C-alpha positions as CSV (number, residue, x, y, z in Angstrom):
1,M,13.0,29.8,24.4
2,D,13.2,33.4,25.6
3,F,10.5,35.2,27.5
4,N,9.2,37.2,24.5
5,A,8.7,34.0,22.4
6,A,7.0,32.4,25.4
7,R,4.8,35.4,25.9
8,L,3.7,35.5,22.3
9,E,2.9,31.8,22.3
10,V,0.6,32.1,25.3
11,E,-1.1,35.3,24.0
12,K,-2.0,33.6,20.6
13,S,-5.6,32.7,20.1
14,S,-4.5,29.2,19.1
15,F,-3.0,28.6,22.6
16,K,-5.4,26.3,24.4
17,Y,-5.6,23.6,27.1
18,W,-8.2,21.3,28.5
19,H,-8.8,21.7,32.2
20,L,-9.6,19.0,34.8
21,E,-10.7,19.7,38.3
22,E,-7.8,17.6,39.6
23,F,-5.4,20.2,38.3
24,D,-6.1,22.3,41.4
25,D,-5.7,19.3,43.7
26,E,-2.2,19.2,45.2
27,K,-2.7,15.6,46.2
28,K,-2.9,14.7,42.5
29,L,0.3,16.4,41.5
30,A,2.6,13.4,42.0
31,E,0.3,11.2,39.9
32,I,0.0,13.8,37.1
33,M,3.7,14.6,36.9
34,G,4.9,11.0,37.4
35,E,6.2,8.5,34.8
36,I,4.0,7.0,32.1
37,P,2.1,3.8,33.0
38,N,3.8,0.5,32.0
39,L,7.1,2.2,31.5
40,D,8.9,-1.2,31.3
41,D,6.8,-2.4,28.4
42,Y,7.4,1.0,26.7
43,N,11.2,0.6,27.0
44,K,11.0,-3.0,25.7
45,K,9.1,-1.8,22.6
46,K,11.7,0.9,22.1
47,N,14.6,-1.6,22.3
48,T,12.8,-3.8,19.7
49,I,12.4,-0.8,17.4
50,I,16.2,-0.1,17.6
51,K,17.0,-3.6,16.7
52,E,14.7,-3.7,13.7
53,I,15.2,-0.2,12.4
54,N,17.2,-1.5,9.4
55,K,14.0,-3.0,8.0
56,V,12.6,0.5,7.5
57,S,13.6,2.4,4.3
58,P,16.4,4.9,5.0
59,E,14.4,8.1,4.5
60,L,11.8,7.0,7.0
61,R,13.9,5.6,9.8
62,Q,13.9,8.9,11.7
63,F,10.1,8.4,12.1
64,Y,10.3,5.1,13.9
65,C,12.5,6.1,16.8
66,E,9.7,5.8,19.5
67,P,7.0,3.2,19.9
68,L,3.3,4.0,19.7
69,L,1.6,4.8,23.0
70,S,-1.1,2.7,24.6
71,K,-4.3,4.4,25.5
72,P,-3.4,4.8,29.2
73,Q,0.0,6.2,28.3
74,E,-1.6,8.7,25.9
75,F,-4.0,9.8,28.5
76,H,-1.2,10.3,31.1
77,L,0.9,12.4,28.7
78,F,-1.9,14.5,27.5
79,R,-3.1,15.1,31.0
80,K,0.4,16.1,32.0
81,L,0.7,18.4,28.9
82,N,-2.5,20.2,29.6
83,Y,-1.7,20.6,33.3
84,L,1.6,22.2,32.5
85,K,0.0,24.6,29.9
86,Y,-2.7,25.4,32.5
87,K,-0.1,26.2,35.1
88,A,2.0,28.2,32.7
89,H,-1.0,30.3,31.7
90,R,-1.8,31.0,35.3
91,F,1.8,31.9,36.2
92,Y,1.9,34.2,33.2
93,N,-1.3,36.0,34.2
94,W,0.0,36.4,37.8
95,Y,3.3,37.8,36.5
96,C,1.5,40.3,34.3
97,R,-0.3,41.7,37.3
98,S,2.5,41.6,39.9
99,K,5.8,41.7,37.8
100,I,7.4,39.3,40.4
101,N,10.4,37.6,38.8
102,K,9.7,34.3,40.5
103,L,6.4,34.0,38.7
104,K,8.1,34.7,35.4
105,V,10.6,31.9,36.0
106,S,7.8,29.5,37.0
107,F,5.9,30.4,33.8
108,M,8.9,29.8,31.6
109,N,9.7,26.5,33.4
110,H,6.2,25.1,33.0
111,L,5.9,26.1,29.4
112,K,9.3,24.6,28.6
113,E,8.3,21.3,30.3
114,A,5.0,21.4,28.4
115,H,7.0,21.6,25.1
116,H,9.1,18.6,26.3
117,V,6.0,16.5,26.9
118,R,4.4,17.5,23.6
119,N,7.6,16.6,21.7
120,H,7.5,13.2,23.4
121,I,3.9,12.7,22.1
122,V,4.9,13.9,18.6
123,C,7.9,11.5,18.5
124,C,5.6,8.6,19.4
125,N,3.3,9.4,16.5
126,T,5.8,10.3,13.7
127,R,5.3,6.9,12.1
128,L,1.8,8.3,11.2
129,A,3.6,10.8,9.0
130,A,5.5,8.0,7.3
131,N,2.1,6.4,6.4
132,V,0.9,9.7,5.0
133,Y,4.1,10.0,3.0
134,K,3.4,6.6,1.4
135,K,-0.1,7.6,0.4
136,R,0.7,11.1,-0.7
137,K,4.0,10.4,-2.4
138,D,2.5,10.8,-5.9
139,L,1.5,14.4,-5.1
140,Y,4.8,15.5,-3.6
141,G,7.2,13.7,-5.9
142,E,10.7,14.0,-4.6
143,S,9.8,16.7,-2.0
144,V,10.2,14.3,0.9
145,D,11.5,16.9,3.3
146,N,8.7,19.3,2.6
147,L,6.0,16.6,3.0
148,L,7.5,15.3,6.3
149,S,7.9,18.8,7.7
150,D,4.3,19.5,7.0
151,C,3.3,16.3,8.7
152,F,5.4,17.2,11.8
153,A,3.7,20.6,11.9
154,N,0.3,19.0,11.7
155,I,1.1,16.4,14.4
156,I,2.0,19.4,16.7
157,K,-1.2,21.1,15.8
158,A,-3.2,18.0,16.5
159,A,-1.5,17.5,19.9
160,D,-2.3,21.1,20.9
161,G,-5.9,20.8,19.9
162,F,-6.7,17.2,21.0
163,D,-9.3,16.9,23.7
164,F,-8.0,13.9,25.7
165,R,-11.0,14.0,28.0
166,R,-13.3,12.4,25.5
167,G,-11.6,9.0,25.7
168,F,-10.6,8.7,22.0
169,K,-7.1,7.5,20.9
170,F,-4.9,10.4,19.7
171,S,-3.4,8.2,16.9
172,T,-6.9,7.9,15.3
173,Y,-7.5,11.6,15.5
174,C,-4.0,12.5,14.3
175,T,-4.3,10.2,11.3
176,W,-7.5,12.0,10.2
177,V,-5.8,15.4,10.7
178,L,-2.7,14.4,8.6
179,M,-4.7,12.9,5.8
180,N,-6.9,16.0,5.5
181,N,-4.3,18.6,6.0
182,S,-1.3,17.2,4.0
183,L,-2.8,17.8,0.6
184,R,-4.3,21.2,1.6
185,D,-1.0,22.4,3.0
186,H,0.8,21.3,-0.1
187,Q,-1.6,23.0,-2.5
188,A,-1.5,26.2,-0.4
189,D,2.2,26.2,-0.3
190,K,2.4,25.7,-4.1
191,K,0.0,28.6,-4.6
192,F,1.9,30.9,-2.3
193,F,5.1,30.1,-4.2
194,D,3.5,30.6,-7.6
195,M,2.1,34.0,-6.6
196,F,5.5,35.1,-5.2
197,A,7.3,34.5,-8.5
198,T,9.9,37.3,-8.9
199,N,9.9,37.9,-12.7
200,I,7.5,38.0,-15.6
201,D,8.9,34.8,-17.1
202,D,7.9,32.8,-13.9
203,I,4.5,34.3,-13.8
204,G,3.8,33.8,-17.4
205,A,5.3,30.4,-17.8
206,N,2.0,28.7,-18.5
207,Q,1.0,31.2,-21.2
208,T,1.2,30.0,-24.8
209,G,1.1,31.8,-28.1
210,D,0.8,35.5,-28.7
211,S,-1.0,37.5,-26.0
212,E,-3.0,40.6,-26.6
213,A,-1.5,43.9,-25.7
214,L,-3.9,44.5,-22.9
215,E,-3.2,41.1,-21.3
216,K,0.5,41.8,-21.4
217,D,0.0,45.1,-19.8
218,L,-2.0,43.6,-17.0
219,H,0.6,40.9,-16.5
220,I,3.4,43.5,-16.3
221,E,1.3,45.6,-13.9
222,K,0.6,42.6,-11.7
223,T,4.3,41.6,-11.7
224,T,5.3,45.0,-10.6
225,S,2.8,45.1,-7.8
226,I,3.9,41.7,-6.6
227,Q,7.6,42.8,-6.6
228,K,6.7,45.9,-4.6
229,D,4.7,43.8,-2.1
230,I,7.7,41.5,-1.7
231,V,10.0,44.4,-1.0
232,D,7.6,45.7,1.7
233,I,7.2,42.3,3.3
234,F,11.0,41.7,3.3
235,D,11.7,45.2,4.7
236,I,9.5,44.3,7.7
237,L,10.9,40.8,8.1
238,T,14.5,42.0,8.0
239,K,13.8,44.6,10.7
240,R,12.2,41.9,12.8
241,D,14.7,39.1,12.3
242,P,17.1,39.0,9.3
243,R,17.3,35.2,9.7
244,E,13.5,34.9,9.0
245,A,13.9,37.0,5.9
246,E,16.8,34.8,4.7
247,I,14.9,31.6,5.3
248,I,11.7,32.8,3.6
249,S,13.7,34.1,0.6
250,E,15.6,30.7,0.2
251,Y,12.5,28.6,0.8
252,F,10.4,30.4,-1.9
253,G,13.2,31.1,-4.3
254,I,12.8,34.9,-4.1
255,K,16.4,35.7,-5.0
256,D,17.1,33.4,-7.9
257,G,13.9,31.5,-8.5
258,K,15.4,28.3,-7.2
259,R,13.4,27.0,-4.3
260,K,15.4,25.2,-1.6
261,T,14.3,22.5,0.7
262,L,14.3,22.8,4.5
263,K,17.3,20.4,4.6
264,E,19.3,22.5,2.1
265,I,18.6,25.6,4.1
266,S,19.4,23.9,7.4
267,D,22.8,22.7,6.1
268,A,23.6,26.2,4.8
269,M,22.7,27.9,8.0
270,N,24.1,25.2,10.3
271,I,20.9,24.7,12.2
272,T,18.5,21.8,12.4
273,K,15.8,21.2,9.8
274,E,13.1,21.4,12.4
275,R,14.4,24.8,13.6
276,V,14.2,26.1,10.0
277,R,10.6,24.9,9.8
278,Q,9.7,26.7,13.0
279,I,11.3,29.9,11.8
280,R,9.6,29.6,8.5
281,N,6.2,29.1,10.0
282,S,6.7,31.9,12.5
283,A,7.6,34.3,9.7
284,L,4.5,33.3,7.6
285,D,2.2,33.6,10.6
286,Y,3.6,37.0,11.4
287,I,3.1,38.2,7.8
288,K,-0.5,36.9,7.8
289,E,-1.2,38.5,11.2
290,L,0.0,41.9,9.8
291,F,-2.4,41.6,6.9
292,K,-5.3,40.7,9.3
293,M,-4.5,43.7,11.6
294,G,-4.2,46.0,8.6
295,K,-0.6,46.9,9.4
296,L,0.5,45.6,6.0
297,T,-1.4,46.0,2.8
298,C,-0.8,44.5,-0.6
299,R,-1.4,45.7,-4.1
300,T,-2.7,42.4,-5.2
301,F,-5.2,40.4,-3.2
302,D,-4.9,36.7,-4.4
303,Y,-1.9,35.5,-2.4
304,F,-3.8,33.4,0.1
């Protein structure tokens, strides 16, 4: 992660942390930053998972790489995560005022460590995504990669927004988030794709019979407007990051109408599927932010 990416993350309204008074107590630092409780039991469970991984269906094995956390272990990791985010935010504010490079380095290190802890939490709860997949499989059909990527994104959101101070288990909260968001994300994704169809045949695929002349004219006008909107959006994306533009184009089938999965894109670009998902989400968030700020306008108003 470079400084600009880290800065943008901290400045987002979605960046949050839950503060405890002990975060300002130097005597508590060793306890906060130490190893998780019952580490030996955790490692035993992990070894058991490795031995029994063949019992899990092949497409879901990657989601059973880490054992579920106990309540004390969850609390420890979430306290550590929020402490690191709190310190990163403070170092960033101090750096903005003083421009001292040492503060910039401390900010980057704390945020990087916070990501590492969050990834650990996510990996310990990915089996929840597998359970959602089993319940939502009828809605997603063969789009396993898309479903599981959505689940990963929602686990990360849940981890960032979870208030560990209330004493609830994260797995309970995360399951609720996944079950509520998976269907919504899938429907929103489908609508976004449908509205970004690149030719009249795609847009009018559901129409049957002969249409009146006025309806055809409106259809053509709408198609033209959408095409112009797409050109404007991709001009901006290409100037910002050509790789973002390429991923969005491939993911939504802008070029040839054939939508590709995250796995297909990652293979073609020789990067991980998770990195493709991150770049895709970053690009979509950037586009939506431009609309909200009025820096980008569209000729049709039913994309989102």
